[in-house]
C-alpha positions in Angstrom: -6.2 39.4 86.1 -7.7 42.9 87.1 -10.6 42.3 84.5 -11.4 39.1 85.5 -12.0 40.2 88.3 -14.3 43.9 87.4 -16.3 41.4 85.3 -16.8 39.0 88.2 -18.0 42.0 90.5 -19.9 43.7 87.2 -21.6 40.0 87.4 -22.5 40.5 91.1 -23.7 44.1 90.2 -26.2 43.2 87.4 -27.8 40.3 90.1 -27.8 42.3 93.5 -29.0 45.9 91.9 -32.6 44.2 91.0 -32.9 42.4 94.8 -32.7 45.6 96.2 -28.9 45.9 97.2 -28.3 49.6 95.5 -29.3 51.5 98.1 -32.6 53.3 100.1 -33.6 56.1 96.9 -34.8 58.3 99.7 -32.2 60.4 101.5 -32.3 63.7 100.3 -35.6 64.3 100.0 -37.7 67.0 101.7 -40.1 66.1 104.8 -42.8 67.8 103.0 -41.8 65.7 99.9 -41.7 62.4 102.5 -45.1 63.1 104.3 -46.9 62.9 100.5 -44.5 59.6 99.7 -45.3 58.5 103.0 -49.2 58.0 102.0 -49.1 57.2 99.4 -46.9 54.1 100.2 -50.2 54.0 102.7 -52.1 53.4 100.4 -50.0 50.8 97.7 -49.5 48.8 100.9 -52.6 48.1 100.6 -53.7 47.8 97.7 -50.1 45.1 97.5 -51.4 43.0 100.4 -54.8 43.0 98.6 -53.0 41.4 95.2 -50.4 39.5 97.1 -52.5 37.6 99.5 -54.9 36.8 96.0 -52.2 35.3 94.0 -49.6 35.2 96.2 -47.1 37.8 95.2 -46.0 38.7 98.7 -44.7 35.7 99.9 -43.1 35.1 96.3 -40.8 38.4 96.3 -40.1 37.4 100.6 -39.4 33.8 99.3 -36.4 35.1 96.7 -36.0 37.6 99.1 -34.5 35.4 101.6 -33.3 32.6 99.4 -30.8 35.4 97.7 -29.2 36.1 101.3 -28.8 32.9 101.5 -27.5 32.4 97.5 -24.9 35.8 98.6 -23.5 34.0 101.9 -23.1 30.5 100.1 -21.5 32.0 97.5 -19.2 34.1 100.1 -18.4 30.8 102.2 -17.7 29.4 99.0 -15.0 32.1 98.0 -13.8 32.3 101.4 -12.3 28.6 100.8 -10.6 29.6 97.7 -6.5 30.8 99.0 -4.0 29.5 95.9 -4.9 27.6 92.2 -5.7 23.5 94.1 -8.1 25.5 96.5 -10.0 26.8 93.8 -9.7 23.8 91.4 -11.7 21.8 94.3 -13.9 24.8 94.8 -14.4 25.4 91.0 -17.6 23.2 91.0 -19.4 24.7 93.8 -18.9 28.1 92.5 -20.5 26.9 88.6 -23.5 25.5 90.7 -24.0 27.8 92.1 -23.8 30.8 90.0 -26.4 28.7 88.6 -28.7 29.1 91.2 -27.7 32.5 91.0 -28.5 33.3 87.3 -32.3 31.5 88.0 -32.7 33.7 91.2 -32.2 37.2 89.1 -34.9 35.5 86.7 -37.1 35.5 89.6 -36.3 38.1 90.6 -36.7 40.0 87.5 -40.3 39.3 87.5 -41.5 40.6 90.3 -43.3 43.9 89.5 -41.1 47.4 91.0 -43.3 47.9 93.7 -42.4 43.7 95.2 -38.8 44.6 94.3 -38.6 48.5 95.9 -40.8 46.4 99.4 -38.2 43.5 98.4 -35.8 46.0 98.9 -36.6 48.0 101.6 -37.6 45.1 104.3 -34.2 43.3 103.8 -31.5 46.1 102.9 -29.6 45.5 106.1 -29.4 42.0 105.2 -28.7 42.3 101.2 -25.5 44.9 102.2 -24.3 42.6 104.4 -24.1 39.4 102.6 -23.3 42.1 99.0 -20.1 43.4 101.1 -19.5 40.0 102.4 -19.4 38.5 98.4 -17.8 41.4 97.2 -14.9 41.2 99.6 -15.0 37.8 99.6 -14.4 37.9 95.4 -12.4 40.1 95.4 -9.9 38.6 97.2 -9.9 35.6 96.0 -9.7 36.5 92.5 -6.6 39.3 93.5 -4.6 35.9 92.7 -4.0 35.0 89.3 -4.4 31.5 89.5 -7.7 31.7 90.8 -8.6 34.3 88.6 -8.0 31.5 85.7 -9.2 28.5 87.6 -12.8 30.2 88.1 -12.9 32.6 85.4 -15.2 31.2 83.0 -17.6 30.6 86.1 -17.6 33.9 87.8 -18.2 35.2 83.8 -21.9 33.1 83.7 -22.5 35.5 86.8 -23.4 38.2 83.8 -26.0 38.4 81.2 
């Protein structure tokens, strides 16, 4: 039971990390370093804006972020409905469909450039954290029931690599 819960949460982490659920990496920097980084970031923003306007990359990153947050909330909704074996069996097809959708979103997120991923992480940080916490709490609560873990284990494993 605990192993399946761990696998499920690990899969969640694999999906969320490239999309920005890892938190702010800038904490602990010195003020001088931060000023230099801010200047570099401003220069990069100008370059990124030019490149995203020419190829639509910025819009795609926003689309991926919004779709991922929506997916995380949908997944949390589905998992929150799971209370026992019967409700897990009822929700299994929805959860399997959401798992497929999550894998597709992960692939789209992996195709974004490092700069796009970082910008997306910064822009949607609070929303990612809120949805990720809700999703993790719902998964954790549902998977504590061994009957639920048996029913949904395979569907959640498909979220992994």
